[in-house]
Steps between C-alpha positions, in 0.01 A plus 500: 500500500722214615405340826870457583811687389830320565810722508819326388549210256783327680454144616261592783280733297492261206392218730230711665365619164493145363324349800244781511426483127467122520231554765310733265598827669535803267865597554738756351875448540722809484874473436746788475736303273453391139426138597441282807796429730713796391563589865648294781323180386704491179818521705406223741700181549159331527599222739184320615596371841325183599674489841753688709565872514356771724128567463390778738144587595238330287749390235549161660128422472484609136816312406335171598265535200754626247598176325137387467396837357781483246382155393150642462624791287696263276175313434306822436764685297696293248768770464600484868789256541655422838850352502499260795873453538547512877775711654846460649640751750818510701724742691876558498549258789283214631465682833319787326244276329151523642322196629268331253132563566199285413523361146869594483799267510869534574688314227866423435742561216409194291127582502574864421705388200209290375265799521752749357740296284665811353620639833880506495538469878185375676495600868523240773134549585199709403132543580280341234137614468333278238172697497659830396423625151535798271293682243560763233340797679452711189341217303276417794377859541430519126306171514291620795418831331412330171269261684343788693427675168351177362259509795401859428755714686619830355872587510658843454880517465709818515250632753652660809274517804568835666256491792179363641181689416352588840164671553347555845748256649407224254730369225313501170780389269849603389640797313748406229710652226206419272220629721265364765420131536196463728468188712293348774820350644862593426753221552855631543770252398765756406771383740714778638267757343211407729589719803501819294164418343359426846616828658145644507378194690530402865674169432837432662713336228862425589654402166876532448670494161782245468722521189582175321702440184434213262694400188399289202772276362523299180631154587515146365161337549492297821819649643319563829249228584349620829469834677850555638548736794863533604685783675618673181176483300162339443426356158232301321394424145189701417469353149721281287828683444423794731598534865386746764784612724455693824765772525608629844373856524761774516499879501253635250729606215513362150870413524461320833200303378687396187796378708272309735321332209829404334637370833191283553531371143865409562404309817244310292758419234744379763239283670373301200667296230392662176458830678758663274227508233276719714454863403314786660181601318410784734415589857257722685444630852150520646356615829328210671216589739584373848206534742643516851276231649420273206240529221249785519173387345159647571282810505682824572180698563207435730255542211682229299567726204877430498668160530878455517712196413877515543743230605857379484549164327216612273582242233442219749188652655323678211287210368368429850455867586315568174260214563425605858467871415249417227305287747482791746396757242238273340343353814554787744619243754848518656736218408635339820835441328551878476420594858867554593560719192263787570610864473458716808225752435464781752 
């Protein structure tokens, strides 16, 4: 019997499984898809924000450790590569631009042109965040799962978790499309699927589902140097010759999504010299989990048989969350950094 069963091999579940296995905990990772990151993680823009942005609840505390935890993972896992490019963001008019926060700078047209030499028409000013970075979310999840397996974890793909196994008010494991997986502790990292799995429990989990569409674009290598966030689109190079492009979400029809993706691609082509060589490789829409009050991380039952971990900006926070969750499960001591993330258990 596994001591811990982790449900969901997105970026959060992969991180939890890796950090637990590295600490010597017997862990089984269950994923409904054929491989890690086939859900919302694989459709993430994967912008690691070093500064700026809105970080509700306990997210602000966790974000402070994010860059250091990514450096640690790069040292531990040779296949994790962080692209530390910094970011540039601007609005339609200077009046709409937000004020720069700590570790952010307002820069002018000449500096923007140095950072993004292929921009056809650099704006008069933009917010530059040098600490911002990006990662390939699918490659990272695969690296974490592979490392977890190297430390003794067991992974089952194509395994749909249908419910918790509850006996006498105590959760003893999970029921799946392939049978029962017993566990001392079940860790739920299944994003928007968590509330349904937790229906038999007394936890109050307010998790909305927010649709987001992401496109992959073939482009000349180095066309986009930083993470660019402008009114019409957000774009960054995820690997040489491939861009990620955030597509404004529209009504959920295939024709509308195709038009929106093509429109975003055209904005990209218009914005960059050499953009006429860009072509759409594909796009996908995922449902991002959006906890109402920031990350929800902690035990969802008084007997500590179920632990939940769900958060927005999961790519930024997952390495830190995985480390802290493993600490809590191994030592039995609450992590002070997670005290503002706890689920409400009636």
